[in-house]
C-alpha positions in Angstrom: -43.7 39.0 -56.3 -42.4 35.5 -55.4 -39.2 36.2 -57.5 -38.5 39.3 -55.5 -38.9 37.5 -52.2 -36.4 34.9 -53.5 -33.9 37.6 -54.3 -34.3 39.2 -50.9 -33.9 35.9 -49.1 -30.7 35.2 -51.1 -29.3 38.6 -50.1 -30.0 38.0 -46.5 -28.3 34.6 -46.5 -25.2 36.2 -48.1 -25.1 38.9 -45.4 -25.4 36.2 -42.7 -22.5 34.2 -44.3 -20.4 37.3 -44.4 -21.1 38.1 -40.8 -20.2 34.5 -39.8 -16.9 34.6 -41.7 -16.0 38.1 -40.3 -16.3 36.9 -36.7 -12.9 36.4 -35.0 -11.8 32.9 -34.1 -11.8 32.3 -30.4 -9.1 29.6 -30.7 -6.7 31.6 -32.7 -3.0 31.2 -31.6 -1.4 34.1 -29.8 2.2 35.0 -30.9 5.0 34.1 -28.4 6.3 37.7 -28.5 3.2 39.0 -26.8 3.5 36.3 -24.1 7.1 37.2 -23.4 6.3 40.9 -23.2 3.6 40.1 -20.6 6.0 38.0 -18.5 8.6 40.8 -18.7 6.1 43.3 -17.5 5.1 41.1 -14.5 8.8 40.6 -13.6 9.4 44.4 -13.8 6.4 45.0 -11.5 7.6 42.5 -9.0 11.1 44.1 -9.0 9.5 47.5 -8.4 7.6 46.2 -5.5 10.6 44.5 -3.8 13.7 46.7 -3.5 17.1 46.3 -2.0 16.9 48.7 0.9 19.3 47.4 3.6 22.6 48.4 1.9 25.0 47.1 4.5 28.6 46.7 3.2 31.3 45.2 5.4 35.0 45.9 4.7 37.1 42.8 5.7 40.9 43.1 5.6 44.0 42.6 7.7 47.3 44.2 8.7 50.7 43.2 7.5 52.4 40.3 9.2 49.3 38.2 9.5 49.9 34.4 9.7 48.7 32.0 7.1 46.0 30.7 9.4 44.7 34.2 10.1 44.7 34.9 6.4 42.7 31.8 5.6 40.2 32.7 8.4 39.8 36.1 6.8 39.0 34.6 3.4 36.5 32.2 5.0 34.7 35.1 6.6 34.6 36.8 3.2 33.0 33.7 1.6 30.4 33.7 4.4 29.4 37.3 3.8 28.4 38.1 0.2 28.0 41.7 1.1 31.6 42.1 2.1 34.4 43.9 0.3 38.1 43.1 0.3 41.1 45.4 0.5 44.9 45.1 0.5 46.9 44.7 3.8 47.4 47.8 5.8 50.5 49.0 7.6 49.8 49.6 11.3 52.2 52.5 11.4 49.6 54.6 9.5 47.2 54.5 12.4 43.8 53.0 12.9 42.0 56.3 12.2 42.8 56.0 8.5 40.5 52.9 8.4 37.5 55.3 8.7 38.6 57.2 5.7 39.2 54.0 3.8 35.7 52.9 4.6 34.3 56.1 3.3 36.2 55.7 0.1 35.0 52.1 -0.4 31.4 53.1 0.5 31.3 50.7 3.5 29.5 51.3 6.8 30.9 48.3 8.7 34.5 47.0 9.3 36.1 43.7 10.3 39.9 44.3 10.8 42.4 41.6 11.7 45.4 42.9 13.5 48.5 40.7 13.8 51.2 41.0 16.4 54.5 39.2 16.7 53.3 36.8 13.9 51.6 34.8 16.7 48.7 36.7 18.1 45.6 37.7 16.1 43.2 40.5 17.2 39.9 41.2 15.5 38.3 44.7 15.5 34.6 45.1 14.6 33.5 48.7 14.2 30.7 50.9 12.9 32.5 53.8 11.2 32.8 56.7 11.5 31.0 57.3 14.8 31.2 53.9 16.5 30.9 51.9 18.6 33.7 49.4 18.2 35.0 46.3 20.0 38.4 44.6 20.2 38.8 40.8 20.5 41.5 38.3 20.8 40.9 35.4 18.4 41.5 32.0 20.0 41.0 28.4 18.9 40.6 29.2 15.2 40.2 26.5 12.6 39.5 27.2 9.0 37.2 25.4 6.5 40.1 23.7 4.7 41.6 22.5 8.0 38.4 21.0 9.4 37.1 19.2 6.3 33.6 18.9 7.7 30.7 17.1 6.0 28.4 20.1 5.8 27.9 22.1 2.6 25.6 24.9 1.6 24.8 27.2 -1.2 27.3 30.1 -1.6 25.7 33.4 -1.0 22.6 32.1 0.7 21.1 34.1 3.6 21.9 32.7 7.0 19.8 32.4 10.2 21.9 34.3 12.8 21.3 32.7 16.3 22.5 34.1 19.6 22.7 32.6 23.1 20.3 33.7 25.9 23.2 35.3 27.8 23.5 38.0 25.1 20.3 39.6 26.6 21.5 39.3 30.2 24.2 42.0 30.3 24.3 45.4 28.5 27.8 44.9 27.0 26.6 41.7 25.4 23.6 43.5 24.0 25.9 46.0 22.2 28.0 43.1 20.8 24.8 41.3 19.7 23.7 44.3 17.7 27.1 44.8 16.1 27.5 41.1 15.1 23.9 40.9 13.8 24.3 43.9 11.5 27.6 42.5 10.1 26.9 38.8 9.6 23.2 39.0 8.5 23.0 39.2 4.7 20.7 42.0 3.5 17.5 41.1 1.8 17.6 41.1 -2.0 21.3 41.8 -2.1 22.6 41.3 -5.7 25.2 38.7 -4.7 22.9 36.8 -2.4 20.7 33.8 -3.1 17.0 33.7 -1.9 17.6 30.7 0.3 18.2 30.0 4.0 20.1 26.8 4.3 22.6 27.6 7.1 22.8 28.9 10.7 25.4 31.1 12.3 25.5 30.6 16.1 27.1 32.8 18.7 27.2 31.4 22.2 28.9 32.6 25.4 31.0 30.1 27.4 33.9 30.7 29.7 33.7 34.5 29.1 34.3 34.0 25.4 32.1 34.2 22.3 32.2 30.9 20.3 31.2 31.0 16.6 29.9 28.0 14.7 28.5 27.6 11.1 26.0 24.8 10.5 24.1 23.5 7.4 20.3 22.8 7.7 20.1 19.4 6.2 16.4 18.5 6.5 13.1 20.1 7.6 13.4 18.4 11.0 16.3 20.9 11.8 19.1 18.4 11.7 22.4 20.2 11.4 25.9 19.4 10.0 28.9 21.7 10.8 30.6 23.5 7.9 33.2 25.7 9.5 35.1 27.8 10.3 35.5 27.8 14.1 36.9 30.5 16.3 36.5 32.0 19.8 36.5 35.7 20.5 37.9 36.8 23.9 36.6 40.4 24.5 39.1 43.0 25.5 37.4 46.4 25.4 34.4 48.1 23.9 35.0 51.7 22.7 32.4 54.5 22.2 34.0 55.6 18.9 35.3 53.9 15.9 38.8 52.4 16.7 39.0 54.6 19.8 37.1 57.0 22.0 35.9 56.5 25.6 36.0 52.9 27.0 32.5 51.7 27.5 33.5 48.3 28.9 36.7 46.5 29.8 36.8 42.7 30.4 38.2 42.0 33.9 38.8 38.3 33.0 41.0 39.1 30.0 44.7 38.0 30.2 47.0 39.1 27.4 49.0 36.5 25.5 52.2 38.0 26.7 51.2 37.4 30.3 50.2 33.8 29.5 53.6 33.1 27.9 55.2 34.7 30.9 53.3 32.5 33.3 54.3 29.4 31.2 58.0 30.5 31.4 57.6 30.9 35.2 56.2 27.4 35.4 59.0 26.0 33.4 61.6 27.9 35.5 60.0 26.6 38.7 60.4 23.0 37.4 64.1 23.6 36.9 64.3 25.2 40.4 62.6 22.1 41.8 65.1 19.9 40.1 68.1 21.9 41.5 66.5 21.8 45.0 66.0 18.1 44.8 69.7 17.6 43.8 70.9 19.7 46.7 68.7 17.7 49.1 70.1 14.5 47.9 73.7 15.8 48.4 72.8 16.9 51.9 71.3 13.6 52.9 74.2 11.6 51.4 76.3 10.1 54.3 80.1 10.9 54.6 81.0 7.2 55.3 79.5 4.7 53.0 80.3 1.6 55.1 81.0 1.3 58.9 83.7 -1.2 59.6 83.3 -3.5 62.6 86.0 -3.5 65.3 85.7 -7.2 66.1 87.4 -8.1 62.8 90.8 -7.0 64.3 90.7 -10.0 66.7 91.5 -12.4 63.9 94.5 -10.4 62.7 98.0 -11.8 63.7 101.4 -10.4 63.4 103.3 -12.6 61.0 106.5 -10.9 61.8 
């Protein structure tokens, strides 16, 4: 009997040892492949949750005959807008209505078109094709990034903070322009060419019946700013109900065309010349006929030597 008990106890101990050895090790190393798969699955889930929904695309191009400064300004605006698309220069003889077809071919729903005239004047069209509205501006006081050489610098493709002056909410035509500019210059969320940062500010302010544009870098958390460039002022001409045409919704009564400005300058220059001629005629009229009046008493001392 005692031998049998010993055998049974030995068998029980063997089973216990087997059970202990068969238990899995809690501190066993996991393969790196499984960890990477889990990370990829998390990233895919995050991508599915956040999608690129605001698919705004802006076509930025110019007409033939644009000056070097206007071309550089157009390139600066393209760098500010990662959701923009470029195209070759267009001949104005084709008509502005072809721009709507071009936008449809390039899959763009916004347009910024620079129109050059006389190789001196630069006009900017902003439009929402194909149904509008659209606005026409005269570009004044433009300075490019390479020309200014400011100290500010920011990440290319970052999403800006678009700021507008209080006067944009005061009048209805400024409200239309605010919506157009906001849709064009604001970078869509999760755009493939954008960066998930906000380190710059686009400001649009109204002064002297013009819209002034400035681009600043946010340096620190206390909202200190440094200007980057470019600079330009937009003098509103008209707002149309359609794209590059249609009924006129608003016309700026304070607008003076560059041709009229040059004409007034020529008039001022011609008036200066006329003033010079009138002054010369006045001097000739005031000039006496006799320069020196001789005295009659001098004849007393004259004697006849004959």
